[in-house]
N, CA, C and O atoms as CSV, one atom per row, in Angstrom:
chain,resi,resn,atom,element,x,y,z
A,1,MET,N,N,-11.789,-3.445,-15.493
A,1,MET,CA,C,-12.378,-3.319,-14.165
A,1,MET,C,C,-12.623,-1.837,-13.899
A,1,MET,O,O,-11.781,-0.988,-14.191
A,2,GLU,N,N,-13.773,-1.552,-13.350
A,2,GLU,CA,C,-14.133,-0.175,-13.031
A,2,GLU,C,C,-13.452,0.267,-11.732
A,2,GLU,O,O,-13.096,-0.555,-10.888
A,3,ARG,N,N,-13.283,1.568,-11.597
A,3,ARG,CA,C,-12.613,2.144,-10.424
A,3,ARG,C,C,-13.318,1.758,-9.124
A,3,ARG,O,O,-12.659,1.450,-8.131
A,4,GLU,N,N,-14.636,1.774,-9.126
A,4,GLU,CA,C,-15.398,1.449,-7.915
A,4,GLU,C,C,-15.072,0.040,-7.421
A,4,GLU,O,O,-14.917,-0.171,-6.218
A,5,GLU,N,N,-14.968,-0.911,-8.325
A,5,GLU,CA,C,-14.640,-2.281,-7.934
A,5,GLU,C,C,-13.210,-2.371,-7.425
A,5,GLU,O,O,-12.944,-3.079,-6.453
A,6,PHE,N,N,-12.287,-1.664,-8.065
A,6,PHE,CA,C,-10.897,-1.672,-7.609
A,6,PHE,C,C,-10.802,-1.070,-6.211
A,6,PHE,O,O,-10.099,-1.604,-5.353
A,7,ASP,N,N,-11.505,0.035,-5.977
A,7,ASP,CA,C,-11.548,0.633,-4.636
A,7,ASP,C,C,-12.016,-0.391,-3.606
A,7,ASP,O,O,-11.459,-0.490,-2.512
A,8,ARG,N,N,-13.042,-1.144,-3.970
A,8,ARG,CA,C,-13.591,-2.159,-3.062
A,8,ARG,C,C,-12.543,-3.231,-2.767
A,8,ARG,O,O,-12.444,-3.703,-1.635
A,9,LEU,N,N,-11.764,-3.616,-3.773
A,9,LEU,CA,C,-10.719,-4.622,-3.552
A,9,LEU,C,C,-9.659,-4.119,-2.581
A,9,LEU,O,O,-9.145,-4.885,-1.767
A,10,VAL,N,N,-9.334,-2.838,-2.665
A,10,VAL,CA,C,-8.372,-2.262,-1.710
A,10,VAL,C,C,-8.965,-2.279,-0.309
A,10,VAL,O,O,-8.279,-2.636,0.649
A,11,GLU,N,N,-10.227,-1.899,-0.180
A,11,GLU,CA,C,-10.895,-1.939,1.128
A,11,GLU,C,C,-10.908,-3.360,1.690
A,11,GLU,O,O,-10.667,-3.560,2.881
A,12,GLU,N,N,-11.186,-4.339,0.842
A,12,GLU,CA,C,-11.209,-5.737,1.286
A,12,GLU,C,C,-9.817,-6.197,1.706
A,12,GLU,O,O,-9.676,-6.938,2.679
A,13,ALA,N,N,-8.792,-5.765,0.983
A,13,ALA,CA,C,-7.415,-6.118,1.361
A,13,ALA,C,C,-7.079,-5.533,2.725
A,13,ALA,O,O,-6.440,-6.196,3.543
A,14,LEU,N,N,-7.499,-4.306,2.976
A,14,LEU,CA,C,-7.275,-3.697,4.287
A,14,LEU,C,C,-8.020,-4.448,5.381
A,14,LEU,O,O,-7.508,-4.604,6.489
A,15,ALA,N,N,-9.208,-4.904,5.079
A,15,ALA,CA,C,-10.003,-5.643,6.069
A,15,ALA,C,C,-9.367,-6.983,6.412
A,15,ALA,O,O,-9.625,-7.534,7.483
A,16,ARG,N,N,-8.532,-7.519,5.510
A,16,ARG,CA,C,-7.868,-8.797,5.771
A,16,ARG,C,C,-6.592,-8.647,6.609
A,16,ARG,O,O,-6.035,-9.641,7.076
A,17,VAL,N,N,-6.137,-7.420,6.796
A,17,VAL,CA,C,-4.967,-7.194,7.644
A,17,VAL,C,C,-5.366,-7.541,9.074
A,17,VAL,O,O,-6.389,-7.058,9.558
A,18,PRO,N,N,-4.581,-8.365,9.756
A,18,PRO,CA,C,-4.935,-8.738,11.136
A,18,PRO,C,C,-5.197,-7.494,12.005
A,18,PRO,O,O,-4.466,-6.505,11.938
A,19,ALA,N,N,-6.233,-7.570,12.799
A,19,ALA,CA,C,-6.656,-6.427,13.616
A,19,ALA,C,C,-5.527,-5.909,14.505
A,19,ALA,O,O,-5.405,-4.701,14.711
A,20,GLU,N,N,-4.705,-6.812,15.031
A,20,GLU,CA,C,-3.607,-6.400,15.909
A,20,GLU,C,C,-2.612,-5.533,15.154
A,20,GLU,O,O,-2.055,-4.588,15.714
A,21,LEU,N,N,-2.387,-5.852,13.886
A,21,LEU,CA,C,-1.471,-5.076,13.051
A,21,LEU,C,C,-2.122,-3.780,12.598
A,21,LEU,O,O,-1.505,-2.716,12.653
A,22,ALA,N,N,-3.361,-3.867,12.152
A,22,ALA,CA,C,-4.074,-2.678,11.685
A,22,ALA,C,C,-4.193,-1.627,12.788
A,22,ALA,O,O,-4.160,-0.429,12.509
A,23,ALA,N,N,-4.329,-2.066,14.021
A,23,ALA,CA,C,-4.458,-1.141,15.140
A,23,ALA,C,C,-3.182,-0.322,15.353
A,23,ALA,O,O,-3.226,0.743,15.969
A,24,LEU,N,N,-2.062,-0.806,14.853
A,24,LEU,CA,C,-0.788,-0.114,15.024
A,24,LEU,C,C,-0.528,0.928,13.935
A,24,LEU,O,O,0.366,1.762,14.077
A,25,VAL,N,N,-1.301,0.883,12.855
A,25,VAL,CA,C,-1.148,1.878,11.795
A,25,VAL,C,C,-1.588,3.216,12.359
A,25,VAL,O,O,-2.682,3.341,12.910
A,26,ASP,N,N,-0.716,4.227,12.215
A,26,ASP,CA,C,-0.976,5.500,12.861
A,26,ASP,C,C,-0.840,6.653,11.874
A,26,ASP,O,O,0.170,6.770,11.179
A,27,ASN,N,N,-1.854,7.496,11.817
A,27,ASN,CA,C,-1.838,8.706,10.997
A,27,ASN,C,C,-1.512,8.374,9.534
A,27,ASN,O,O,-0.577,8.927,8.954
A,28,CYS,N,N,-2.285,7.480,8.962
A,28,CYS,CA,C,-2.038,7.019,7.599
A,28,CYS,C,C,-3.370,6.832,6.874
A,28,CYS,O,O,-4.309,6.251,7.419
A,29,VAL,N,N,-3.439,7.326,5.650
A,29,VAL,CA,C,-4.622,7.142,4.820
A,29,VAL,C,C,-4.266,6.254,3.637
A,29,VAL,O,O,-3.111,6.191,3.214
A,30,PHE,N,N,-5.263,5.579,3.117
A,30,PHE,CA,C,-5.096,4.688,1.973
A,30,PHE,C,C,-5.931,5.234,0.829
A,30,PHE,O,O,-7.123,5.498,0.987
A,31,VAL,N,N,-5.294,5.400,-0.327
A,31,VAL,CA,C,-5.987,5.957,-1.483
A,31,VAL,C,C,-5.656,5.145,-2.724
A,31,VAL,O,O,-4.642,4.452,-2.792
A,32,VAL,N,N,-6.542,5.255,-3.698
A,32,VAL,CA,C,-6.321,4.646,-5.008
A,32,VAL,C,C,-6.150,5.779,-6.010
A,32,VAL,O,O,-6.916,6.742,-6.014
A,33,GLU,N,N,-5.145,5.652,-6.851
A,33,GLU,CA,C,-4.965,6.572,-7.964
A,33,GLU,C,C,-4.916,5.750,-9.241
A,33,GLU,O,O,-4.507,4.589,-9.222
A,34,ASP,N,N,-5.324,6.337,-10.329
A,34,ASP,CA,C,-5.353,5.606,-11.592
A,34,ASP,C,C,-3.961,5.200,-12.051
A,34,ASP,O,O,-3.725,4.033,-12.362
A,35,ASP,N,N,-3.042,6.154,-12.094
A,35,ASP,CA,C,-1.729,5.900,-12.681
A,35,ASP,C,C,-0.606,6.230,-11.720
A,35,ASP,O,O,-0.725,7.109,-10.867
A,36,ALA,N,N,0.483,5.504,-11.880
A,36,ALA,CA,C,1.697,5.758,-11.117
A,36,ALA,C,C,2.378,7.009,-11.667
A,36,ALA,O,O,2.037,7.473,-12.755
A,37,PRO,N,N,3.333,7.555,-10.927
A,37,PRO,CA,C,4.066,8.717,-11.444
A,37,PRO,C,C,4.740,8.391,-12.778
A,37,PRO,O,O,5.135,7.250,-13.015
A,38,ALA,N,N,4.868,9.388,-13.636
A,38,ALA,CA,C,5.429,9.201,-14.978
A,38,ALA,C,C,6.829,8.587,-14.937
A,38,ALA,O,O,7.198,7.820,-15.827
A,39,GLU,N,N,7.602,8.919,-13.916
A,39,GLU,CA,C,8.976,8.394,-13.831
A,39,GLU,C,C,9.030,6.932,-13.379
A,39,GLU,O,O,10.074,6.288,-13.485
A,40,GLU,N,N,7.920,6.412,-12.881
A,40,GLU,CA,C,7.840,5.001,-12.466
A,40,GLU,C,C,6.487,4.422,-12.886
A,40,GLU,O,O,5.673,4.081,-12.028
A,41,PRO,N,N,6.240,4.310,-14.184
A,41,PRO,CA,C,4.900,3.933,-14.662
A,41,PRO,C,C,4.436,2.535,-14.263
A,41,PRO,O,O,3.234,2.270,-14.277
A,42,GLY,N,N,5.343,1.644,-13.912
A,42,GLY,CA,C,4.953,0.293,-13.525
A,42,GLY,C,C,4.766,0.108,-12.031
A,42,GLY,O,O,4.518,-1.008,-11.576
A,43,LEU,N,N,4.878,1.175,-11.264
A,43,LEU,CA,C,4.752,1.106,-9.815
A,43,LEU,C,C,3.333,0.722,-9.425
A,43,LEU,O,O,2.370,1.310,-9.917
A,44,LEU,N,N,3.201,-0.263,-8.543
A,44,LEU,CA,C,1.876,-0.728,-8.118
A,44,LEU,C,C,1.381,-0.017,-6.870
A,44,LEU,O,O,0.175,0.141,-6.682
A,45,GLY,N,N,2.301,0.412,-6.017
A,45,GLY,CA,C,1.929,1.085,-4.784
A,45,GLY,C,C,3.043,1.985,-4.321
A,45,GLY,O,O,4.174,1.888,-4.797
A,46,LEU,N,N,2.722,2.865,-3.387
A,46,LEU,CA,C,3.694,3.823,-2.885
A,46,LEU,C,C,3.339,4.184,-1.451
A,46,LEU,O,O,2.179,4.436,-1.126
A,47,TYR,N,N,4.357,4.205,-0.604
A,47,TYR,CA,C,4.190,4.727,0.751
A,47,TYR,C,C,4.863,6.084,0.790
A,47,TYR,O,O,6.036,6.208,0.438
A,48,ASP,N,N,4.133,7.097,1.215
A,48,ASP,CA,C,4.655,8.460,1.309
A,48,ASP,C,C,4.411,8.952,2.721
A,48,ASP,O,O,3.279,9.260,3.096
A,49,GLY,N,N,5.478,9.026,3.502
A,49,GLY,CA,C,5.315,9.483,4.869
A,49,GLY,C,C,6.544,9.244,5.714
A,49,GLY,O,O,7.637,8.999,5.202
A,50,VAL,N,N,6.349,9.317,7.006
A,50,VAL,CA,C,7.412,9.090,7.976
A,50,VAL,C,C,7.133,7.750,8.651
A,50,VAL,O,O,6.164,7.625,9.399
A,51,PRO,N,N,7.983,6.739,8.391
A,51,PRO,CA,C,7.749,5.427,9.010
A,51,PRO,C,C,7.701,5.525,10.537
A,51,PRO,O,O,8.329,6.395,11.141
A,52,LEU,N,N,6.961,4.633,11.128
A,52,LEU,CA,C,6.835,4.635,12.587
A,52,LEU,C,C,8.192,4.556,13.268
A,52,LEU,O,O,8.385,5.146,14.331
A,53,THR,N,N,9.135,3.835,12.672
A,53,THR,CA,C,10.466,3.668,13.266
A,53,THR,C,C,11.286,4.945,13.239
A,53,THR,O,O,12.308,5.029,13.920
A,54,GLU,N,N,10.865,5.943,12.469
A,54,GLU,CA,C,11.612,7.201,12.375
A,54,GLU,C,C,10.923,8.353,13.093
A,54,GLU,O,O,11.429,9.475,13.099
A,55,ARG,N,N,9.793,8.085,13.685
A,55,ARG,CA,C,9.079,9.138,14.395
A,55,ARG,C,C,9.659,9.281,15.798
A,55,ARG,O,O,9.988,8.297,16.460
A,56,ASP,N,N,9.775,10.525,16.227
A,56,ASP,CA,C,10.259,10.779,17.574
A,56,ASP,C,C,9.327,11.781,18.239
A,56,ASP,O,O,8.222,12.024,17.753
A,57,THR,N,N,9.765,12.358,19.339
A,57,THR,CA,C,8.900,13.273,20.085
A,57,THR,C,C,8.580,14.539,19.300
A,57,THR,O,O,7.632,15.247,19.640
A,58,GLY,N,N,9.356,14.837,18.251
A,58,GLY,CA,C,9.090,16.007,17.421
A,58,GLY,C,C,8.052,15.759,16.346
A,58,GLY,O,O,7.660,16.677,15.626
A,59,TYR,N,N,7.609,14.519,16.240
A,59,TYR,CA,C,6.612,14.193,15.224
A,59,TYR,C,C,5.246,14.651,15.704
A,59,TYR,O,O,4.784,14.226,16.763
A,60,GLY,N,N,4.609,15.499,14.946
A,60,GLY,CA,C,3.277,15.961,15.307
A,60,GLY,C,C,2.827,17.066,14.381
A,60,GLY,O,O,3.640,17.687,13.695
A,61,ALA,N,N,1.541,17.308,14.362
A,61,ALA,CA,C,0.932,18.346,13.532
A,61,ALA,C,C,1.362,18.210,12.076
A,61,ALA,O,O,1.705,19.192,11.417
A,62,VAL,N,N,1.334,16.970,11.590
A,62,VAL,CA,C,1.712,16.705,10.204
A,62,VAL,C,C,0.526,16.084,9.472
A,62,VAL,O,O,-0.360,15.487,10.084
A,63,LEU,N,N,0.530,16.236,8.166
A,63,LEU,CA,C,-0.490,15.572,7.365
A,63,LEU,C,C,-0.315,14.066,7.491
A,63,LEU,O,O,0.790,13.598,7.767
A,64,PRO,N,N,-1.366,13.310,7.297
A,64,PRO,CA,C,-1.231,11.847,7.392
A,64,PRO,C,C,-0.300,11.291,6.312
A,64,PRO,O,O,-0.193,11.834,5.213
A,65,ASP,N,N,0.366,10.195,6.664
A,65,ASP,CA,C,1.096,9.431,5.665
A,65,ASP,C,C,0.071,8.934,4.654
A,65,ASP,O,O,-1.127,8.890,4.930
A,66,ARG,N,N,0.569,8.559,3.473
A,66,ARG,CA,C,-0.332,8.047,2.434
A,66,ARG,C,C,0.192,6.724,1.899
A,66,ARG,O,O,1.375,6.585,1.587
A,67,VAL,N,N,-0.694,5.776,1.801
A,67,VAL,CA,C,-0.432,4.557,1.041
A,67,VAL,C,C,-1.288,4.673,-0.207
A,67,VAL,O,O,-2.510,4.794,-0.130
A,68,VAL,N,N,-0.630,4.636,-1.357
A,68,VAL,CA,C,-1.328,4.776,-2.628
A,68,VAL,C,C,-1.229,3.450,-3.378
A,68,VAL,O,O,-0.145,2.880,-3.502
A,69,VAL,N,N,-2.350,2.971,-3.871
A,69,VAL,CA,C,-2.387,1.791,-4.732
A,69,VAL,C,C,-2.775,2.286,-6.119
A,69,VAL,O,O,-3.787,2.967,-6.284
A,70,PHE,N,N,-1.960,1.937,-7.117
A,70,PHE,CA,C,-2.178,2.415,-8.480
A,70,PHE,C,C,-2.949,1.371,-9.282
A,70,PHE,O,O,-2.496,0.240,-9.461
A,71,MET,N,N,-4.116,1.775,-9.757
A,71,MET,CA,C,-5.013,0.844,-10.422
A,71,MET,C,C,-4.502,0.378,-11.788
A,71,MET,O,O,-4.392,-0.828,-12.013
A,72,ASN,N,N,-4.193,1.280,-12.687
A,72,ASN,CA,C,-3.862,0.877,-14.056
A,72,ASN,C,C,-2.616,-0.003,-14.157
A,72,ASN,O,O,-2.644,-0.987,-14.896
A,73,PRO,N,N,-1.520,0.303,-13.446
A,73,PRO,CA,C,-0.375,-0.611,-13.499
A,73,PRO,C,C,-0.708,-2.002,-12.939
A,73,PRO,O,O,-0.199,-3.009,-13.430
A,74,THR,N,N,-1.558,-2.050,-11.917
A,74,THR,CA,C,-1.959,-3.330,-11.349
A,74,THR,C,C,-2.768,-4.124,-12.372
A,74,THR,O,O,-2.521,-5.310,-12.587
A,75,LEU,N,N,-3.724,-3.467,-12.988
A,75,LEU,CA,C,-4.554,-4.153,-13.979
A,75,LEU,C,C,-3.725,-4.596,-15.186
A,75,LEU,O,O,-4.031,-5.610,-15.813
A,76,ALA,N,N,-2.692,-3.846,-15.506
A,76,ALA,CA,C,-1.860,-4.167,-16.674
A,76,ALA,C,C,-1.078,-5.472,-16.504
A,76,ALA,O,O,-0.762,-6.136,-17.491
A,77,ILE,N,N,-0.767,-5.842,-15.262
A,77,ILE,CA,C,0.031,-7.063,-15.059
A,77,ILE,C,C,-0.818,-8.273,-14.683
A,77,ILE,O,O,-0.299,-9.380,-14.543
A,78,CYS,N,N,-2.110,-8.063,-14.522
A,78,CYS,CA,C,-2.998,-9.149,-14.109
A,78,CYS,C,C,-3.901,-9.571,-15.261
A,78,CYS,O,O,-4.419,-8.739,-16.005
A,79,GLU,N,N,-4.075,-10.874,-15.390
A,79,GLU,CA,C,-4.935,-11.396,-16.454
A,79,GLU,C,C,-6.327,-11.771,-15.964
A,79,GLU,O,O,-7.272,-11.803,-16.753
A,80,THR,N,N,-6.465,-12.053,-14.682
A,80,THR,CA,C,-7.756,-12.486,-14.152
A,80,THR,C,C,-8.144,-11.653,-12.931
A,80,THR,O,O,-7.313,-10.974,-12.327
A,81,HIS,N,N,-9.416,-11.724,-12.593
A,81,HIS,CA,C,-9.910,-11.036,-11.388
A,81,HIS,C,C,-9.169,-11.541,-10.155
A,81,HIS,O,O,-8.815,-10.754,-9.277
A,82,GLU,N,N,-8.937,-12.839,-10.088
A,82,GLU,CA,C,-8.246,-13.427,-8.940
A,82,GLU,C,C,-6.827,-12.884,-8.805
A,82,GLU,O,O,-6.347,-12.653,-7.695
A,83,GLU,N,N,-6.160,-12.682,-9.940
A,83,GLU,CA,C,-4.810,-12.112,-9.897
A,83,GLU,C,C,-4.842,-10.676,-9.381
A,83,GLU,O,O,-3.947,-10.266,-8.642
A,84,VAL,N,N,-5.855,-9.914,-9.758
A,84,VAL,CA,C,-5.983,-8.544,-9.271
A,84,VAL,C,C,-6.181,-8.551,-7.761
A,84,VAL,O,O,-5.542,-7.778,-7.047
A,85,VAL,N,N,-7.058,-9.416,-7.273
A,85,VAL,CA,C,-7.295,-9.517,-5.825
A,85,VAL,C,C,-5.995,-9.835,-5.102
A,85,VAL,O,O,-5.671,-9.210,-4.091
A,86,GLU,N,N,-5.252,-10.803,-5.617
A,86,GLU,CA,C,-3.991,-11.192,-4.984
A,86,GLU,C,C,-2.971,-10.059,-5.024
A,86,GLU,O,O,-2.319,-9.777,-4.019
A,87,GLU,N,N,-2.831,-9.411,-6.171
A,87,GLU,CA,C,-1.839,-8.340,-6.310
A,87,GLU,C,C,-2.179,-7.142,-5.440
A,87,GLU,O,O,-1.285,-6.534,-4.851
A,88,VAL,N,N,-3.453,-6.792,-5.350
A,88,VAL,CA,C,-3.865,-5.693,-4.477
A,88,VAL,C,C,-3.532,-6.033,-3.030
A,88,VAL,O,O,-3.027,-5.182,-2.298
A,89,GLY,N,N,-3.805,-7.257,-2.613
A,89,GLY,CA,C,-3.490,-7.671,-1.242
A,89,GLY,C,C,-2.003,-7.588,-0.951
A,89,GLY,O,O,-1.598,-7.109,0.108
A,90,ILE,N,N,-1.193,-8.052,-1.884
A,90,ILE,CA,C,0.260,-7.997,-1.712
A,90,ILE,C,C,0.723,-6.549,-1.629
A,90,ILE,O,O,1.546,-6.200,-0.783
A,91,THR,N,N,0.195,-5.714,-2.505
A,91,THR,CA,C,0.602,-4.299,-2.524
A,91,THR,C,C,0.236,-3.602,-1.228
A,91,THR,O,O,1.046,-2.857,-0.677
A,92,VAL,N,N,-0.972,-3.832,-0.733
A,92,VAL,CA,C,-1.391,-3.204,0.521
A,92,VAL,C,C,-0.473,-3.621,1.668
A,92,VAL,O,O,-0.027,-2.773,2.441
A,93,VAL,N,N,-0.192,-4.899,1.785
A,93,VAL,CA,C,0.683,-5.375,2.862
A,93,VAL,C,C,2.090,-4.809,2.695
A,93,VAL,O,O,2.718,-4.400,3.672
A,94,HIS,N,N,2.584,-4.786,1.462
A,94,HIS,CA,C,3.918,-4.258,1.173
A,94,HIS,C,C,4.039,-2.799,1.631
A,94,HIS,O,O,5.023,-2.431,2.273
A,95,GLU,N,N,3.055,-1.982,1.307
A,95,GLU,CA,C,3.111,-0.567,1.667
A,95,GLU,C,C,2.901,-0.352,3.166
A,95,GLU,O,O,3.492,0.560,3.745
A,96,ILE,N,N,2.080,-1.166,3.790
A,96,ILE,CA,C,1.946,-1.095,5.256
A,96,ILE,C,C,3.286,-1.436,5.905
A,96,ILE,O,O,3.662,-0.834,6.911
A,97,ALA,N,N,3.993,-2.387,5.340
A,97,ALA,CA,C,5.318,-2.738,5.871
A,97,ALA,C,C,6.245,-1.523,5.837
A,97,ALA,O,O,7.003,-1.293,6.779
A,98,HIS,N,N,6.184,-0.745,4.752
A,98,HIS,CA,C,7.000,0.479,4.700
A,98,HIS,C,C,6.584,1.450,5.801
A,98,HIS,O,O,7.441,2.116,6.383
A,99,HIS,N,N,5.301,1.545,6.095
A,99,HIS,CA,C,4.811,2.393,7.181
A,99,HIS,C,C,5.440,1.970,8.516
A,99,HIS,O,O,5.701,2.802,9.385
A,100,PHE,N,N,5.677,0.666,8.657
A,100,PHE,CA,C,6.300,0.156,9.876
A,100,PHE,C,C,7.818,0.211,9.836
A,100,PHE,O,O,8.483,-0.236,10.771
A,101,GLY,N,N,8.373,0.759,8.752
A,101,GLY,CA,C,9.818,0.944,8.674
A,101,GLY,C,C,10.576,-0.207,8.040
A,101,GLY,O,O,11.803,-0.259,8.131
A,102,ILE,N,N,9.884,-1.118,7.408
A,102,ILE,CA,C,10.540,-2.252,6.756
A,102,ILE,C,C,10.858,-1.849,5.321
A,102,ILE,O,O,9.961,-1.492,4.557
A,103,ASP,N,N,12.143,-1.907,4.956
A,103,ASP,CA,C,12.537,-1.473,3.615
A,103,ASP,C,C,12.426,-2.612,2.601
A,103,ASP,O,O,12.166,-3.759,2.962
A,104,ASP,N,N,12.627,-2.274,1.332
A,104,ASP,CA,C,12.481,-3.257,0.262
A,104,ASP,C,C,13.447,-4.429,0.408
A,104,ASP,O,O,13.077,-5.568,0.123
A,105,ALA,N,N,14.678,-4.169,0.848
A,105,ALA,CA,C,15.647,-5.264,1.005
A,105,ALA,C,C,15.132,-6.293,2.004
A,105,ALA,O,O,15.215,-7.496,1.758
A,106,ARG,N,N,14.609,-5.829,3.112
A,106,ARG,CA,C,14.072,-6.758,4.122
A,106,ARG,C,C,12.817,-7.453,3.604
A,106,ARG,O,O,12.606,-8.634,3.879
A,107,LEU,N,N,11.990,-6.737,2.864
A,107,LEU,CA,C,10.800,-7.360,2.283
A,107,LEU,C,C,11.183,-8.460,1.305
A,107,LEU,O,O,10.504,-9.484,1.228
A,108,HIS,N,N,12.269,-8.259,0.552
A,108,HIS,CA,C,12.765,-9.302,-0.344
A,108,HIS,C,C,13.187,-10.524,0.465
A,108,HIS,O,O,12.864,-11.655,0.103
A,109,GLU,N,N,13.910,-10.295,1.560
A,109,GLU,CA,C,14.327,-11.404,2.418
A,109,GLU,C,C,13.136,-12.186,2.948
A,109,GLU,O,O,13.195,-13.407,3.086
A,110,LEU,N,N,12.054,-11.475,3.243
A,110,LEU,CA,C,10.856,-12.106,3.792
A,110,LEU,C,C,9.946,-12.701,2.710
A,110,LEU,O,O,8.963,-13.376,3.015
A,111,GLY,N,N,10.289,-12.438,1.441
A,111,GLY,CA,C,9.479,-12.940,0.338
A,111,GLY,C,C,8.271,-12.101,0.021
A,111,GLY,O,O,7.324,-12.595,-0.590
A,112,TRP,N,N,8.275,-10.816,0.427
A,112,TRP,CA,C,7.131,-9.930,0.200
A,112,TRP,C,C,7.433,-8.838,-0.816
A,112,TRP,O,O,6.721,-7.836,-0.877
A,113,ALA,N,N,8.464,-9.020,-1.601
A,113,ALA,CA,C,8.756,-7.988,-2.607
A,113,ALA,C,C,9.232,-8.643,-3.886
A,113,ALA,O,O,9.531,-7.952,-4.860
């Protein structure tokens, strides 16, 4: 799969996030990178920032949080186009959950990790 198509799948996954939830995402950008960090080569996504639950009145004048979706690790675990679409959607929702302050343990409880 070419990078342009993968980018489009991430955009489509974001468009499927309910508008009420998407409206609450604050100071966050979504990007695609080819590969995960060397120390975690199988990582599909990453949230880098200050979760909404940890922001206080001192939060300001900061760079946007980042949600990163890693293309090559995602493609490596998927056999079909449909699996890629599903995995990208799961990854986007998973990382948005981190933006809202939901950790991996809670995501496991909810069946999203």
